[in-house]
C-alpha beads as a LAMMPS data file, in Angstrom:
LAMMPS data file: protein, C-alpha beads

257 atoms
256 bonds

1 atom types
1 bond types

-500.0 500.0 xlo xhi
-500.0 500.0 ylo yhi
-500.0 500.0 zlo zhi

Masses

1 110.0

Atoms # bond

1 1 1 400.383 -117.903 26.115
2 1 1 400.976 -117.691 22.439
3 1 1 402.906 -114.487 21.144
4 1 1 400.717 -112.247 19.245
5 1 1 401.946 -109.575 16.652
6 1 1 398.934 -107.333 16.497
7 1 1 400.219 -103.841 15.855
8 1 1 400.097 -101.877 19.082
9 1 1 399.697 -98.556 17.359
10 1 1 396.703 -99.730 15.347
11 1 1 395.063 -101.155 18.316
12 1 1 395.594 -97.844 20.230
13 1 1 394.228 -95.746 17.382
14 1 1 391.081 -97.787 17.200
15 1 1 390.646 -97.812 21.010
16 1 1 391.107 -94.040 21.091
17 1 1 388.504 -93.502 18.329
18 1 1 385.957 -95.645 20.144
19 1 1 386.655 -93.876 23.431
20 1 1 386.366 -90.358 21.825
21 1 1 383.078 -91.342 20.182
22 1 1 381.778 -92.742 23.540
23 1 1 382.600 -89.632 25.348
24 1 1 381.121 -87.463 22.668
25 1 1 377.892 -89.531 22.876
26 1 1 377.792 -89.182 26.621
27 1 1 378.262 -85.467 26.527
28 1 1 375.546 -85.039 23.865
29 1 1 373.130 -87.255 25.830
30 1 1 373.651 -85.432 29.067
31 1 1 373.142 -81.968 27.303
32 1 1 369.921 -83.092 25.510
33 1 1 368.512 -84.892 28.652
34 1 1 368.935 -81.663 30.803
35 1 1 367.670 -79.208 28.262
36 1 1 363.993 -78.290 27.341
37 1 1 364.312 -77.826 23.616
38 1 1 363.313 -81.260 22.251
39 1 1 360.271 -79.651 20.651
40 1 1 359.487 -76.106 19.570
41 1 1 356.488 -74.504 18.210
42 1 1 353.780 -71.941 18.687
43 1 1 350.408 -71.700 20.339
44 1 1 347.657 -69.238 19.173
45 1 1 346.391 -66.953 22.005
46 1 1 344.151 -64.060 22.142
47 1 1 345.991 -60.658 22.373
48 1 1 345.844 -59.124 25.820
49 1 1 344.908 -55.562 26.418
50 1 1 347.605 -53.059 26.197
51 1 1 348.842 -51.816 29.515
52 1 1 351.411 -49.048 30.380
53 1 1 353.882 -48.410 27.553
54 1 1 352.825 -51.469 25.536
55 1 1 352.346 -51.068 21.868
56 1 1 349.446 -52.299 19.909
57 1 1 351.281 -54.855 17.780
58 1 1 351.070 -57.739 20.357
59 1 1 348.158 -56.388 22.375
60 1 1 344.794 -54.693 21.866
61 1 1 344.420 -50.945 22.548
62 1 1 341.542 -50.340 24.741
63 1 1 339.490 -47.093 24.491
64 1 1 337.972 -47.659 27.912
65 1 1 339.859 -46.080 30.868
66 1 1 339.364 -49.436 32.772
67 1 1 340.865 -52.045 30.341
68 1 1 340.525 -54.767 32.827
69 1 1 336.693 -54.416 33.053
70 1 1 335.078 -57.360 31.147
71 1 1 331.948 -55.307 30.777
72 1 1 333.742 -52.594 28.805
73 1 1 332.639 -52.803 25.035
74 1 1 335.558 -52.227 22.672
75 1 1 335.223 -51.805 18.942
76 1 1 338.453 -52.479 17.039
77 1 1 339.251 -52.633 13.349
78 1 1 341.194 -56.051 13.892
79 1 1 339.392 -59.138 12.446
80 1 1 340.045 -62.826 12.339
81 1 1 343.600 -63.768 13.143
82 1 1 344.494 -60.298 14.014
83 1 1 342.839 -60.768 17.223
84 1 1 345.388 -63.473 17.978
85 1 1 349.194 -63.691 18.310
86 1 1 351.428 -66.727 18.182
87 1 1 353.219 -67.471 21.553
88 1 1 356.226 -69.456 21.189
89 1 1 357.056 -72.419 23.380
90 1 1 359.687 -75.177 23.903
91 1 1 359.452 -78.415 25.664
92 1 1 361.672 -81.061 26.901
93 1 1 361.643 -84.274 29.096
94 1 1 361.329 -82.062 32.360
95 1 1 359.903 -78.663 31.516
96 1 1 357.720 -76.872 28.952
97 1 1 358.244 -73.024 28.820
98 1 1 356.093 -70.339 26.963
99 1 1 357.129 -66.756 26.237
100 1 1 355.298 -64.040 28.053
101 1 1 353.491 -61.615 25.725
102 1 1 354.689 -57.993 25.885
103 1 1 357.240 -58.970 28.674
104 1 1 360.692 -60.380 28.894
105 1 1 361.138 -63.925 30.342
106 1 1 359.293 -67.222 30.204
107 1 1 356.663 -69.141 32.071
108 1 1 357.609 -72.741 32.797
109 1 1 355.773 -75.749 34.138
110 1 1 356.579 -79.350 34.525
111 1 1 356.072 -81.495 31.403
112 1 1 355.091 -84.364 33.512
113 1 1 351.906 -82.566 34.684
114 1 1 350.995 -82.096 30.865
115 1 1 351.121 -85.613 29.842
116 1 1 347.909 -87.597 29.798
117 1 1 347.403 -89.436 33.005
118 1 1 346.621 -92.687 31.235
119 1 1 350.060 -92.852 29.421
120 1 1 352.087 -91.365 32.145
121 1 1 353.152 -94.399 33.832
122 1 1 353.233 -96.707 30.970
123 1 1 355.234 -94.693 28.486
124 1 1 356.638 -91.577 29.962
125 1 1 358.297 -92.931 33.057
126 1 1 359.751 -95.818 30.868
127 1 1 361.092 -93.248 28.676
128 1 1 362.913 -91.414 31.515
129 1 1 364.264 -94.728 33.063
130 1 1 365.468 -95.830 29.632
131 1 1 367.311 -92.379 29.201
132 1 1 368.871 -92.814 32.738
133 1 1 369.956 -96.370 31.850
134 1 1 371.314 -95.100 28.512
135 1 1 373.549 -92.469 30.160
136 1 1 374.724 -94.984 32.718
137 1 1 375.721 -97.688 30.241
138 1 1 377.455 -94.939 28.087
139 1 1 379.478 -93.879 31.186
140 1 1 380.271 -97.651 32.006
141 1 1 381.350 -98.211 28.387
142 1 1 383.707 -95.137 28.396
143 1 1 385.251 -96.263 31.715
144 1 1 385.970 -99.797 30.434
145 1 1 387.500 -98.325 27.166
146 1 1 389.693 -96.066 29.289
147 1 1 390.757 -98.911 31.513
148 1 1 391.653 -100.969 28.308
149 1 1 393.835 -98.091 27.031
150 1 1 395.572 -97.172 30.114
151 1 1 396.049 -100.243 32.223
152 1 1 395.867 -103.403 30.105
153 1 1 399.314 -104.433 28.827
154 1 1 398.351 -108.088 27.730
155 1 1 396.476 -108.571 24.573
156 1 1 394.181 -111.325 26.016
157 1 1 393.097 -109.074 29.052
158 1 1 392.498 -106.275 26.650
159 1 1 390.248 -108.526 24.339
160 1 1 388.136 -109.457 27.456
161 1 1 387.525 -105.826 28.423
162 1 1 387.114 -104.898 24.792
163 1 1 384.335 -107.496 24.347
164 1 1 382.630 -106.360 27.400
165 1 1 382.649 -102.728 26.542
166 1 1 381.321 -103.523 23.059
167 1 1 378.367 -105.370 24.496
168 1 1 377.662 -102.491 27.061
169 1 1 377.866 -99.886 24.261
170 1 1 375.535 -101.805 21.958
171 1 1 372.997 -102.138 24.806
172 1 1 373.242 -98.426 25.494
173 1 1 372.536 -97.530 21.792
174 1 1 369.465 -99.874 21.849
175 1 1 368.100 -98.315 25.090
176 1 1 368.827 -94.776 23.666
177 1 1 366.904 -95.520 20.494
178 1 1 363.932 -96.923 22.489
179 1 1 364.005 -93.898 24.904
180 1 1 363.981 -91.356 22.189
181 1 1 361.074 -92.981 20.278
182 1 1 359.096 -93.259 23.573
183 1 1 359.472 -89.520 24.228
184 1 1 358.427 -88.681 20.667
185 1 1 355.167 -90.871 21.321
186 1 1 354.607 -89.160 24.644
187 1 1 354.961 -85.806 23.118
188 1 1 352.535 -86.464 20.262
189 1 1 349.943 -87.892 22.803
190 1 1 350.339 -84.751 24.912
191 1 1 349.636 -82.522 21.827
192 1 1 346.400 -84.435 21.048
193 1 1 345.205 -85.179 24.721
194 1 1 347.027 -82.568 26.689
195 1 1 345.567 -79.529 28.517
196 1 1 343.695 -77.112 26.344
197 1 1 345.737 -74.153 27.496
198 1 1 348.956 -75.917 26.280
199 1 1 348.209 -77.559 23.014
200 1 1 350.242 -76.240 20.217
201 1 1 349.020 -75.155 16.832
202 1 1 352.408 -75.763 15.012
203 1 1 355.504 -77.568 16.320
204 1 1 358.681 -79.255 15.207
205 1 1 361.557 -81.076 16.841
206 1 1 364.279 -78.740 18.391
207 1 1 368.051 -78.789 18.662
208 1 1 368.003 -80.998 21.839
209 1 1 366.115 -83.738 19.951
210 1 1 368.843 -83.538 17.243
211 1 1 371.557 -83.797 19.896
212 1 1 369.818 -86.924 21.309
213 1 1 369.790 -88.732 17.958
214 1 1 373.418 -87.489 17.308
215 1 1 374.370 -89.081 20.668
216 1 1 372.740 -92.498 19.516
217 1 1 374.664 -92.267 16.229
218 1 1 377.992 -91.660 17.973
219 1 1 377.214 -94.388 20.395
220 1 1 376.562 -96.869 17.623
221 1 1 379.725 -95.714 15.706
222 1 1 381.848 -96.328 19.028
223 1 1 380.088 -99.787 19.370
224 1 1 381.032 -100.679 15.657
225 1 1 384.616 -99.418 16.258
226 1 1 385.098 -101.542 19.309
227 1 1 383.606 -104.632 17.722
228 1 1 385.694 -104.122 14.579
229 1 1 388.746 -103.812 16.813
230 1 1 387.927 -107.015 18.671
231 1 1 387.166 -108.897 15.399
232 1 1 390.478 -107.812 13.781
233 1 1 392.458 -108.730 16.743
234 1 1 390.912 -112.186 16.946
235 1 1 391.564 -112.635 13.295
236 1 1 395.125 -111.696 13.601
237 1 1 395.583 -113.862 16.620
238 1 1 394.150 -116.860 14.678
239 1 1 396.365 -116.162 11.604
240 1 1 399.442 -115.942 13.824
241 1 1 398.542 -119.192 15.522
242 1 1 398.094 -120.886 12.144
243 1 1 401.380 -119.593 10.929
244 1 1 403.185 -120.613 14.119
245 1 1 401.657 -124.092 13.910
246 1 1 402.614 -124.407 10.264
247 1 1 406.251 -123.445 11.016
248 1 1 406.457 -125.905 14.001
249 1 1 405.115 -128.594 11.844
250 1 1 407.679 -128.004 9.073
251 1 1 410.294 -127.815 11.771
252 1 1 409.359 -131.297 13.234
253 1 1 409.430 -132.754 9.684
254 1 1 412.985 -131.687 9.154
255 1 1 413.997 -132.877 12.555
256 1 1 412.536 -136.341 11.825
257 1 1 414.430 -136.638 8.614

Bonds

1 1 1 2
2 1 2 3
3 1 3 4
4 1 4 5
5 1 5 6
6 1 6 7
7 1 7 8
8 1 8 9
9 1 9 10
10 1 10 11
11 1 11 12
12 1 12 13
13 1 13 14
14 1 14 15
15 1 15 16
16 1 16 17
17 1 17 18
18 1 18 19
19 1 19 20
20 1 20 21
21 1 21 22
22 1 22 23
23 1 23 24
24 1 24 25
25 1 25 26
26 1 26 27
27 1 27 28
28 1 28 29
29 1 29 30
30 1 30 31
31 1 31 32
32 1 32 33
33 1 33 34
34 1 34 35
35 1 35 36
36 1 36 37
37 1 37 38
38 1 38 39
39 1 39 40
40 1 40 41
41 1 41 42
42 1 42 43
43 1 43 44
44 1 44 45
45 1 45 46
46 1 46 47
47 1 47 48
48 1 48 49
49 1 49 50
50 1 50 51
51 1 51 52
52 1 52 53
53 1 53 54
54 1 54 55
55 1 55 56
56 1 56 57
57 1 57 58
58 1 58 59
59 1 59 60
60 1 60 61
61 1 61 62
62 1 62 63
63 1 63 64
64 1 64 65
65 1 65 66
66 1 66 67
67 1 67 68
68 1 68 69
69 1 69 70
70 1 70 71
71 1 71 72
72 1 72 73
73 1 73 74
74 1 74 75
75 1 75 76
76 1 76 77
77 1 77 78
78 1 78 79
79 1 79 80
80 1 80 81
81 1 81 82
82 1 82 83
83 1 83 84
84 1 84 85
85 1 85 86
86 1 86 87
87 1 87 88
88 1 88 89
89 1 89 90
90 1 90 91
91 1 91 92
92 1 92 93
93 1 93 94
94 1 94 95
95 1 95 96
96 1 96 97
97 1 97 98
98 1 98 99
99 1 99 100
100 1 100 101
101 1 101 102
102 1 102 103
103 1 103 104
104 1 104 105
105 1 105 106
106 1 106 107
107 1 107 108
108 1 108 109
109 1 109 110
110 1 110 111
111 1 111 112
112 1 112 113
113 1 113 114
114 1 114 115
115 1 115 116
116 1 116 117
117 1 117 118
118 1 118 119
119 1 119 120
120 1 120 121
121 1 121 122
122 1 122 123
123 1 123 124
124 1 124 125
125 1 125 126
126 1 126 127
127 1 127 128
128 1 128 129
129 1 129 130
130 1 130 131
131 1 131 132
132 1 132 133
133 1 133 134
134 1 134 135
135 1 135 136
136 1 136 137
137 1 137 138
138 1 138 139
139 1 139 140
140 1 140 141
141 1 141 142
142 1 142 143
143 1 143 144
144 1 144 145
145 1 145 146
146 1 146 147
147 1 147 148
148 1 148 149
149 1 149 150
150 1 150 151
151 1 151 152
152 1 152 153
153 1 153 154
154 1 154 155
155 1 155 156
156 1 156 157
157 1 157 158
158 1 158 159
159 1 159 160
160 1 160 161
161 1 161 162
162 1 162 163
163 1 163 164
164 1 164 165
165 1 165 166
166 1 166 167
167 1 167 168
168 1 168 169
169 1 169 170
170 1 170 171
171 1 171 172
172 1 172 173
173 1 173 174
174 1 174 175
175 1 175 176
176 1 176 177
177 1 177 178
178 1 178 179
179 1 179 180
180 1 180 181
181 1 181 182
182 1 182 183
183 1 183 184
184 1 184 185
185 1 185 186
186 1 186 187
187 1 187 188
188 1 188 189
189 1 189 190
190 1 190 191
191 1 191 192
192 1 192 193
193 1 193 194
194 1 194 195
195 1 195 196
196 1 196 197
197 1 197 198
198 1 198 199
199 1 199 200
200 1 200 201
201 1 201 202
202 1 202 203
203 1 203 204
204 1 204 205
205 1 205 206
206 1 206 207
207 1 207 208
208 1 208 209
209 1 209 210
210 1 210 211
211 1 211 212
212 1 212 213
213 1 213 214
214 1 214 215
215 1 215 216
216 1 216 217
217 1 217 218
218 1 218 219
219 1 219 220
220 1 220 221
221 1 221 222
222 1 222 223
223 1 223 224
224 1 224 225
225 1 225 226
226 1 226 227
227 1 227 228
228 1 228 229
229 1 229 230
230 1 230 231
231 1 231 232
232 1 232 233
233 1 233 234
234 1 234 235
235 1 235 236
236 1 236 237
237 1 237 238
238 1 238 239
239 1 239 240
240 1 240 241
241 1 241 242
242 1 242 243
243 1 243 244
244 1 244 245
245 1 245 246
246 1 246 247
247 1 247 248
248 1 248 249
249 1 249 250
250 1 250 251
251 1 251 252
252 1 252 253
253 1 253 254
254 1 254 255
255 1 255 256
256 1 256 257
């Protein structure tokens, strides 16, 4: 085995940076995957009748003693959009929750049941499987990086683990990108083709969606750092080999003379 003079401190710093980015990516992906704030928005619903101590801002004050009677005729000054209120909602991979008008708390239902049946198997479940594989590969890459830092004393053994962890991390990043894009497609299909009592009027991406893409960015940064460490070690190894071969050649020439 040829002696190698790659600086140990520089190798350790690069390995620590890649490991930290990989762990951060794993934490962000798990947080985003388990939350229900990938998308947020509002849905326009008719104001309910005021009951009990409810005020008239988010409900309609009934002049009839029996407000629940559908035959009761009520004349109110509100017109147009004043008869409606915006109900906030947030949705993730697993759940979609809406606020309850004039009450505290939320009403949640499975997001899987809201997705169009035609696209549920082809896109939505592929998105979930890709997200699971993304997290598993991130965990595998972080374990390999920790093994390289803690247990590998030889440069050659470290290079082998380094190369494998780089491949795993790159594959994780590609799967994460595909999974996030698939969920975006599924949500947009659900907005257009989902149940009438769920379709939002306005919506935008939430903080969980931002965390998911931040996890992807950290994953790719960890992959680039790992590949850079591997490439630099190989180049320094080749340079040392050439230098040693050149010195041996000069030594043999002097010995021949």
